[in-house]
N, C-alpha and C positions, 0 to 999 in steps of 0.2 A: 213691403220695405220701400222707403222713399228713394228717389234717385240719389239724393245727397248721402243717405246712409249706405246705400250700395257702393258708392264710390269710395267712401271711407273704408269699408270692410275690404274691398278689393285692393286698395293701395296699402293697407296695413299688412295684408298677406304678402304683397310684393316686397315690402320692406323687411319682413321677417325672413324671407327666402334669400335676399340679396344683400343683407347688411354685412358686407365684407369690405369696408372702405379703407383707403389709406390716404385720402385727402379730405380736407374739410370743404363744406359748401362755401363757395366764394362769397356769398352774402353774409356768412357767419364768421368771417375772419376778422373779428373786431378785437381779439385778445392782443394786448400790447406785449411786445418783447421786452424782457428785462436786459440788464447790462450784459449778460452772458449770451444773449440771443435766444434764450429759451422762451417759449410761449407761456404767459401767465394763465393759470387755469380759470381764473375768475376776473372779469372786467366789469367795473361799475362806473357809470357815468351820470353826472348831474348836469342838466342844461335848463337854465331859467331864462325865458324870453319875455320881454315887456314891450308892448306897443302902446304909445301915446298918440292917438289919432284924432284929428278934427275934421269935421265936415264944414268947409268954409262957405260953400254956397250950393244952392240947388238941393236936390234930393227931397227927403221927407222933413228935414229940419236941421238947423245948425247946432253944433255942440261938439264937445270933446269927450273922449272915452279912454279909460285906462284898461287895457287887456293884458292878461298874463297867461303863461303856459309853463308849467314845471314838468320836466321829464326826468324820470328815474329809470335807468336802464341797467339791468344786470344780465350779463352773458356768461355762461359757464361752459367750459370745454370738458365734456364728460369723459373723453378719452384720458385726459390727464388726471381728472379727479377720481374716476371710478373704473378706468380700464375699458370703457365702452367705446370700441373703435369707431371713429368717424361721427360720433354723436355730439351734439351741443344743444343747449337749452337757453331760453331767454325769457325774462319777465320785464315788461315795460309798463310802468304806471305813469299816469298824468294827473295834474291838477290844473283847473282853469277857474278863474273867478266869475265867468259867465257874462261879463260885460259885452255889449254889442255896439259896434260902430255901424253895422249894416242897418240897424233900426233907424239911424239918422240918414244914411245914404239912400236906403230903400232898394239896394241892389240885390241881384240874384247870385252873382258870381262871388261875392264877398271880397272886400278890399283887404282884409286881414286873414291870413291862413292859419292863425291861432284862435280865431273866434269860434266859440261853441254855443253861446246863448244860454248855457246852463252851468251854474256853479256846481262843480263835482270833482271828487277824487275817484278815478277809475283805473282799471287795468285795461290798457290798450292792446297789448299783446302778451301772450303766454304760450310759447310753442316749444316743440321738440323737433330738431332737425337731424336727419340721418343720411349720411352719404351712401350712395349705391355704386360701388366701384369708384373709378377715378373721374367720371364725367357726368354723374347724375346725383340727385339728392331728392329726398322727400321731406316735407315739413307738415306738421299737424298741430293744431291748437287754435287759440284765439289769435287772429291774424289780420293785419292791415294790408289789404291787397296793394295799396299804393306804395308800400315799402319796396316792392319789386316790379309791379306792373305799372305801365304808363308813367315812367319816371325817367327824367333826364337831368343830369348834373347841371348843365348850363341854365336850364329854366328854374332850378331851385334857388337861384340868387334872389328872385323877386318875392315881394311881400304878399301880393295878391294871390288868392286861392286859384285863380284861373290857370296859373302856370304850374300847379301841382297836377292833380288828376283833372282831366277835361270835364267841362260842364255837361257834356253829353252823357257821361257815366255818373258824375256826382249827383245829378238830379234824380236818379232812378230809385226805384224800390219804395216800399212802404215806410222805411225809416232810413233811407239812403242805402248805398252799398256798404260793404265792410271796410270803411276808411275812418280816419280821424274825424270825430273823437269817439265814435261808437263802432265796435267791431264784432265779428261773429266767429263761430267755430268754422274751421276750414281745413282743407287738405290741398297742398301744393306739391306738384312734381315738376322738376326741372332737369334738363339734360343738354349737354353740348353735343350736337349732332356731328358737326365738322368744325375744324378750327375757324372761329369767327361767327359760327351760326349756333344759336342757342334757342331752345324751345322751352316755354314754361306754361303749365296749365294748372287750373285750380277749380275746386268746387267749394262754394261757401254757402252757409245758411243765408237764405235770401232776406231774412228780417233780423238784422242785428239789434241787440239791446232789448229793452222793455219799453214798449210804446206808452204804457201808463206811468212808468217811473223812469224818466229819462236820465236821472243822475245815477242810476244803479248799473253796476256791471252785471249783465245777465247772460248766461250761457244755457241755451236750451234748443233742442231740435223738435220741430213740429212738422209732421208730414204734410200738413195743409199749406205750409208756407213755401215749400219747394226750395229750390237751390238757384244760386247765381253761378253760372259756368263761364269761365273766361280762359282764353288762350292767347299767347303772345309769342311771336318770333322776333328775335333780336339778331341783327346782322351787323358785324363790324367790318368797315372798309377803310383801312388806314386809320386816320384820325376821326372818321365819321362813324356814326351809329344810327341805324334805322330800326324802328319798332313798328310792327304791324300786328294789330290785335282785333279780336272778336269776342263779344260777350252776349249772353242771353239768359233770361229768366225762364225757368221751367214751368211756372204756374201762370194761370190766367191773370190778367189785369183789366180793370175797367177803363174803357176808353172815354174820350171827351163827349161821346154821344150816349154814354151810360150803358154801353154794352160790354160784356166780358169777352175776352178773347186772348189767344196766345200771340206771340210774335214781338214781345218786348225785347228787342235785340239792337245791337249797334256794332259799328266798326270804327277803327281809328288807325291812322298812320302818323308816325312821329319820327323826327330826326334831329340830329345835332352834328356840327362839324366845326373844325378849326378853319377859319376863313383866311387868317393872316397872322404871320409871326414875324416881328421885326425887333431885334434887340430884346429888351425885356417886356415889350408890349405884345399882347396876344388878343386877337379878335375871334370870338366864337359866335356862332349863330344857331338858332333852332327854329323848328316849325311844328305845327300839329294840325291835323284835320280829323274831324270825328263826326259820326252820325248817330242818331237815335230814332226809333220809330215814333213819328209824329202823332200817331193815334193815341199814344199813352203818355207822351212827354211834351212839356211846354216848349222845349227847345229841341229841334231835330237836326241842327247843324251847328258845328263849333269849329272855330279856327283860331290859331294863335301863332305868333312869330316874334322873335326878338334877337337882339345882339347883346353881347357882354364883352367889355374891354377889361382885361386884367393886366396887372403889372404896373399900374400907374404909381403905386407906392406899396412896397412889400407885397402883401397878398390881397390888396384892395381890388374891388370890382365895381365897374360902372355899367349899368344896364338900361336898356330901353326896350319895351315890349308892348305888344298889342294883343288883345283877345276879343273875340266876337262870338256871341251866341244868338242864333237866328230862331225866331219863333215858328212853330209849325202851323200849317194851314188850319188843321183841326182845332188847335188851341185858339187861334184868332177868331174862329167862328163862335166861340163861347162868350165873347164880349170884345170890348175895345182893347186892342193891344197893338203896339208898334212892331216893326219888323224884327227887332232884336235889341240886345244890350251889348254895348261895346265899351272897352276900357283901354286906356293908354296909361302905362306906368313908366316912370323913370326913377331910378334908385341908385344909391352909392353905398356900398358895403365897405366900411373902414375897419380893418383889423387893428385894434389898439394894443392888444397884448395876446399872449397865448390863451387868456381866459375871457377876454372881453372884445366884443365887436359893437360898433355903432352904425346904424343904417337909416338915414333919412330917405323918405319916399314921397313922391307926389303922384297922385292918380286922378285922371279925369274920366268920369263915368258918364257915358252918353246913353240916354234912355234907360235909367235904372229900372230893372225888372220889366222892361218894355212897357212900362205904365205911362200912358199919355198925360197923366195928371202930375207927374214928377219931372222937375227940371233937371238938366244935366248937373252933375255934382262934381265939385272940386274938393279933393281930399288930400290933406298933408299929414304926414306921420313921422315919428321917430322911433326906431326899434333899437333896443339894447339886448344883447345876448351874452349871458354869463355861462361858462362851461368849465367843468373840471372832471378829470378822469382819475380813477384809483385802481 
């Protein structure tokens, strides 16, 4: 029996023995209240995002691309629907047209966080969540680990992918980790240990999707592929939040010398805090530090930081952020490569109505993909986001 399968069986047994909840998982509280204050048993949301982005100079070539991302999210409160105490379920489907701005920029970290490079309609998530008492929950199914791990609200303002999950994790695996747009079967356990301190751990199939058919939603467990194990501690201190995480793959990987070995692991530290509050204006900041084993990964260090000013107009937000990914010594020995790729982004998110936001962004990419043949790239874009809930 594989490590991943053993973990699934053990956690399923725990859930069956302790499924006596009286509160919902805090990440599953997306059901809207109606006029009487009661929770609706089913929540359905549609979000359509469009990026029109142009590489104005440098990179691999100039040009403009139209990218889109359609999200269809259904969340069901199974306690209200079927009397299953503390249980909820969700299905999240996505469509992307497959257009790529990164093929023009030549970057590794991706200037658009909705780019997939493959035209496809897929299921991103399909999970069942069960509360375990008042302070814990377990979730099983097709799962995007970045929906709960390595995630900060302040950083989510930005268009660039570097401010979602860190490049140190995003680059790993045979088909990436279980994140947008391709995910895998997983089991996640979360518990509040003390007020303000929360721990979450997960085991995920190490190879999400189908390598031969990238547009297909594929769910399969293969003992030879192993598991991706990840744990994260979240600590709240007043208005500040700190995240400390560790991840590792259980199977061997081939290093840059052509030898197979274990040890594809990494660590990260991430935080956000309110820095200033004056009248309606608010200033928040965030940072992230991450590492990955340089024997197996092109980038072995990652850092990012940024600030966001909100309250300039209604719910608008103005942001400035930096991200850097440093190449490993072993990777540089395989050929000519610069020390890293670095990106500066400024963006303004304007809320035009309850259903529409507009967001211009300008990004400057230094050393795209650490490739010495590519010049620094200047990218400008305009994002529109349409959303509706039912």
